[in-house]
C-alpha positions as CSV (number, residue, x, y, z in Angstrom):
1,M,-74.7,-18.9,69.5
2,T,-71.8,-19.0,67.0
3,R,-72.5,-20.2,63.5
4,I,-69.3,-21.4,61.8
5,D,-68.2,-22.0,58.2
6,S,-65.2,-24.3,58.8
7,H,-63.9,-24.2,55.2
8,A,-64.1,-21.5,52.5
9,H,-62.0,-20.3,49.6
10,L,-62.6,-16.6,50.1
11,L,-59.9,-15.4,47.7
12,T,-61.3,-17.5,44.9
13,L,-64.7,-15.9,45.6
14,I,-63.2,-12.4,45.4
15,T,-60.7,-12.8,42.5
16,E,-62.4,-15.3,40.3
17,K,-66.1,-14.9,41.1
18,K,-65.8,-11.1,41.5
19,I,-67.7,-10.9,44.7
20,P,-66.5,-7.9,46.8
21,A,-65.2,-8.8,50.3
22,D,-67.6,-6.4,52.0
23,T,-70.5,-8.2,50.3
24,L,-69.2,-11.6,51.5
25,F,-68.8,-10.5,55.1
26,G,-72.1,-8.5,55.0
27,D,-74.0,-11.5,53.8
28,M,-72.4,-13.7,56.5
29,L,-73.5,-11.4,59.2
30,Y,-77.0,-11.1,57.8
31,N,-77.2,-14.9,57.9
32,G,-75.8,-15.3,61.4
33,V,-72.4,-16.6,60.3
34,T,-69.8,-15.1,62.7
35,V,-66.8,-17.5,62.2
36,C,-65.1,-18.5,58.9
37,V,-62.0,-20.5,58.1
38,N,-60.3,-19.4,54.9
39,V,-58.1,-21.8,52.9
40,I,-54.7,-20.7,51.6
41,L,-53.1,-22.9,48.9
42,S,-50.3,-20.9,47.3
43,P,-47.8,-18.1,48.0
44,E,-50.1,-15.7,46.1
45,E,-53.0,-16.5,48.4
46,A,-50.7,-16.2,51.4
47,R,-50.1,-12.6,50.3
48,G,-53.8,-12.0,49.8
49,R,-54.7,-12.9,53.3
50,A,-53.8,-9.4,54.5
51,M,-56.5,-7.9,52.3
52,L,-59.0,-10.3,53.8
53,D,-58.0,-9.5,57.3
54,A,-58.3,-5.8,56.6
55,A,-61.7,-6.2,55.0
56,C,-62.9,-8.4,57.9
57,R,-61.6,-6.1,60.6
58,D,-64.4,-4.4,62.7
59,T,-67.1,-6.6,61.1
60,G,-67.6,-8.7,64.2
61,I,-66.6,-11.8,62.2
62,S,-63.8,-14.0,63.4
63,L,-61.7,-15.0,60.4
64,F,-59.2,-17.8,60.6
65,H,-56.7,-19.1,58.0
66,I,-55.3,-22.6,57.2
67,A,-52.5,-23.2,54.7
68,G,-51.1,-26.2,52.8
69,V,-50.4,-27.9,49.4
70,H,-53.5,-29.3,47.9
71,P,-53.2,-32.8,46.4
72,H,-54.3,-31.5,43.0
73,D,-51.0,-29.4,43.0
74,A,-48.8,-32.2,44.2
75,A,-47.3,-32.9,40.8
76,K,-46.2,-29.3,40.3
77,W,-45.1,-28.6,43.8
78,D,-41.4,-27.8,44.0
79,G,-40.9,-28.8,47.6
80,D,-40.7,-25.2,48.9
81,D,-42.8,-24.9,52.1
82,S,-41.2,-21.7,53.2
83,W,-44.3,-19.7,52.3
84,I,-46.3,-21.8,54.8
85,R,-43.6,-21.5,57.5
86,D,-43.5,-17.7,56.9
87,I,-47.2,-17.4,57.9
88,A,-47.3,-20.3,60.4
89,A,-48.0,-17.9,63.3
90,T,-51.1,-16.6,61.6
91,V,-52.7,-19.9,60.5
92,V,-54.6,-22.3,62.8
93,A,-53.9,-25.5,60.8
94,I,-52.1,-27.1,57.9
95,G,-54.6,-27.9,55.2
96,E,-56.2,-28.7,53.0
97,V,-53.8,-31.5,52.3
98,G,-54.2,-35.2,51.5
99,M,-55.1,-37.3,48.5
100,D,-57.7,-37.2,45.7
101,L,-58.1,-40.4,43.8
102,H,-61.2,-39.2,42.0
103,Y,-59.3,-36.9,39.7
104,D,-55.9,-37.5,38.1
105,F,-54.4,-34.1,38.4
106,S,-51.4,-35.6,40.2
107,P,-50.1,-39.2,40.3
108,P,-51.1,-41.1,43.5
109,D,-47.5,-41.8,44.6
110,R,-46.7,-38.1,44.2
111,Q,-49.8,-37.1,46.2
112,E,-48.8,-39.5,49.0
113,K,-45.2,-38.1,49.1
114,V,-46.4,-34.5,49.3
115,F,-49.1,-35.4,51.9
116,R,-46.5,-37.0,54.1
117,R,-44.5,-33.9,53.9
118,M,-47.5,-31.9,55.0
119,V,-48.2,-34.2,57.9
120,E,-44.6,-33.9,59.1
121,L,-44.9,-30.1,58.8
122,A,-48.1,-30.1,60.9
123,I,-46.4,-32.2,63.6
124,E,-43.3,-30.0,63.5
125,L,-45.3,-26.8,63.8
126,R,-47.8,-28.4,66.3
127,K,-50.7,-27.5,64.1
128,P,-54.0,-29.4,63.5
129,L,-54.4,-31.1,60.1
130,V,-57.3,-30.5,57.7
131,I,-57.7,-33.4,55.3
132,H,-58.8,-33.5,51.6
133,G,-59.5,-37.1,51.0
134,R,-61.8,-37.8,48.0
135,K,-62.0,-41.5,47.4
136,A,-58.9,-41.9,49.6
137,E,-60.3,-41.6,53.1
138,G,-59.4,-45.1,54.2
139,R,-55.9,-44.9,52.8
140,I,-55.3,-41.5,54.5
141,F,-56.6,-42.9,57.8
142,D,-54.1,-45.7,57.6
143,M,-51.2,-43.4,56.7
144,L,-52.0,-41.0,59.6
145,S,-52.1,-43.9,62.0
146,E,-48.5,-44.5,61.3
147,Y,-47.5,-41.3,63.0
148,E,-47.3,-41.7,66.8
149,E,-47.0,-37.9,67.2
150,M,-50.4,-37.3,65.5
151,D,-52.9,-36.0,68.1
152,D,-56.7,-35.7,68.0
153,R,-56.7,-32.5,66.1
154,V,-57.5,-33.9,62.6
155,L,-60.5,-32.7,60.5
156,F,-61.6,-34.6,57.4
157,H,-63.1,-31.7,55.4
158,C,-65.9,-32.1,52.9
159,Y,-66.3,-35.8,53.9
160,T,-67.8,-37.9,51.1
161,G,-66.5,-41.3,52.3
162,D,-68.4,-44.3,53.6
163,V,-70.0,-44.8,57.0
164,A,-67.5,-47.5,58.0
165,T,-64.5,-45.2,57.5
166,A,-66.4,-42.4,59.3
167,R,-66.8,-44.7,62.2
168,R,-63.1,-45.3,62.3
169,I,-62.4,-41.6,62.2
170,F,-64.8,-40.9,65.1
171,D,-63.4,-43.8,67.1
172,R,-59.9,-42.3,66.7
173,N,-61.4,-39.1,68.1
174,W,-60.8,-37.2,64.9
175,S,-63.5,-35.0,63.3
176,I,-65.5,-34.7,60.1
177,S,-66.8,-31.6,58.3
178,L,-69.9,-31.9,56.2
179,P,-70.6,-29.7,53.1
180,G,-73.7,-28.6,51.2
181,I,-73.8,-32.1,49.6
182,L,-75.6,-33.1,52.8
183,T,-78.7,-31.4,51.4
184,F,-78.6,-33.2,48.0
185,P,-81.3,-35.8,47.4
186,D,-78.8,-38.7,46.8
187,A,-76.6,-38.0,49.9
188,E,-78.1,-40.8,52.0
189,E,-74.7,-42.1,53.2
190,M,-73.6,-38.6,54.2
191,R,-76.8,-38.1,56.2
192,E,-76.1,-41.4,58.0
193,V,-72.7,-40.1,58.9
194,L,-74.4,-37.0,60.4
195,M,-76.8,-39.2,62.4
196,M,-74.1,-41.4,63.9
197,A,-71.6,-38.5,64.7
198,P,-70.6,-38.0,68.3
199,A,-71.3,-34.6,69.7
200,G,-68.3,-32.3,69.2
201,Q,-66.9,-34.2,66.2
202,I,-68.9,-32.7,63.4
203,C,-68.4,-29.3,61.7
204,F,-70.3,-27.8,58.8
205,E,-68.7,-26.0,55.8
206,T,-69.5,-24.5,52.4
207,D,-66.2,-25.2,50.6
208,S,-67.1,-21.9,48.8
209,P,-67.4,-21.3,45.9
210,Y,-68.2,-24.9,45.3
211,L,-71.0,-27.3,46.3
212,A,-73.8,-24.8,47.1
213,P,-76.5,-26.4,49.2
214,V,-80.1,-26.6,48.3
215,P,-81.8,-24.2,47.6
216,H,-78.7,-22.6,46.0
217,R,-77.5,-25.6,44.1
218,G,-75.9,-24.8,40.8
219,K,-75.0,-21.2,41.9
220,V,-71.8,-19.8,43.3
221,N,-71.6,-20.8,46.9
222,T,-70.7,-18.4,49.7
223,P,-70.1,-18.7,53.5
224,A,-73.5,-17.2,54.2
225,H,-75.0,-20.5,52.8
226,V,-73.7,-22.6,55.6
227,T,-76.8,-21.5,57.4
228,D,-78.8,-23.7,55.1
229,I,-76.7,-26.7,56.0
230,Y,-77.2,-26.1,59.7
231,R,-81.0,-25.8,59.2
232,F,-81.0,-29.0,57.1
233,A,-79.2,-30.9,59.8
234,A,-81.7,-29.7,62.4
235,Q,-84.7,-30.6,60.2
236,L,-83.2,-34.1,59.4
237,T,-82.4,-35.0,62.9
238,G,-85.2,-33.3,64.8
239,L,-82.7,-31.5,67.0
240,P,-83.0,-27.8,67.4
241,L,-80.7,-25.5,65.4
242,P,-78.9,-24.3,68.5
243,V,-77.9,-27.8,69.3
244,W,-76.1,-28.2,66.0
245,E,-74.5,-24.7,66.5
246,E,-73.3,-25.8,69.9
247,R,-71.9,-29.1,68.6
248,A,-70.1,-27.5,65.7
249,Q,-68.6,-24.9,68.0
250,Q,-67.4,-27.7,70.3
251,C,-65.8,-29.4,67.4
252,F,-64.2,-26.2,66.2
253,E,-62.8,-25.3,69.6
254,R,-61.4,-28.9,70.1
255,L,-59.6,-28.5,66.8
256,F,-58.5,-24.9,66.6
257,G,-59.1,-23.3,70.1
258,G,-61.4,-20.3,70.7
259,V,-63.6,-18.7,68.2
260,T,-62.1,-15.2,68.4
261,G,-59.8,-14.5,65.4
C-alpha cells in the first residue's frame, strides 16, 4: 500500500536545513513513504525542482510538485505569475495559496486579492487548489463558493480550523490534509475532524520542515515522519494502518490523479 506525504517543502530542507536529497529520499523509503508532494513558492524554487527530480529518479518514489504564491508573500508579490505558467505542465495543483490571519506578514485585503488571482489561475489551468487557511478557513470557504467553475479538487492543507468548518468542507466534497499537530496533546479538535472525516477526503502531511509529530516534536521535520502520523491515526481510531493508507490514497487520487510521478 502507498504511504503519502501530501505536503512538504523539500527545497527548504535541502538548502536551509542542509539535509542532502539522497538522505531525504532514503529515509522516506526506509519508512515506507513512496509518494511526496513538494511545494514550490518562488521562481527560485521553480528552478530547483529539476535538482529534486534528478535526485528522486530511480528511487522508486513518486515525486509531485505544486506551485503558487503563499499568503505570507502577498504584499511583496509583483503580480507576475509567468513562472507558475512556465511550469504548469509539471505541477499537479496550484498551491499553497489562501489567507493567513494569524500572522500579519501581508494585509488581509492584499492576501484576498492575491488569493483570488490564484483561484482564477487554477480554474484557467484546470488544476486542483491547495489551500493555506490559518484562522481564515471559513472566509476562504465562502470566497471559493463564489466561483461556479470550482470543482471538487480542493485540499485544505495543514487544517487547524474548527469542526463546523471542516463539516462544511466535507459536505462540499472538498478534502482536508492533517499534519503532525494531530499527535500533539492539545489537538482535540483536530482529532475530532479526523474521526468525522468521510473516507477518501482525508490526507496526511508533514509540512516539512515544520510541525514535526510526536516523538520528533521540536526537531526538523522530514517526509519520513508522515509514517508517525498514519500510525497515530490508526491508534486513535482503532482502524488498521492499511485502512488509513487506502483512504489517504483515495483522497490523493481524487485530487491529483494516479500516484506515479
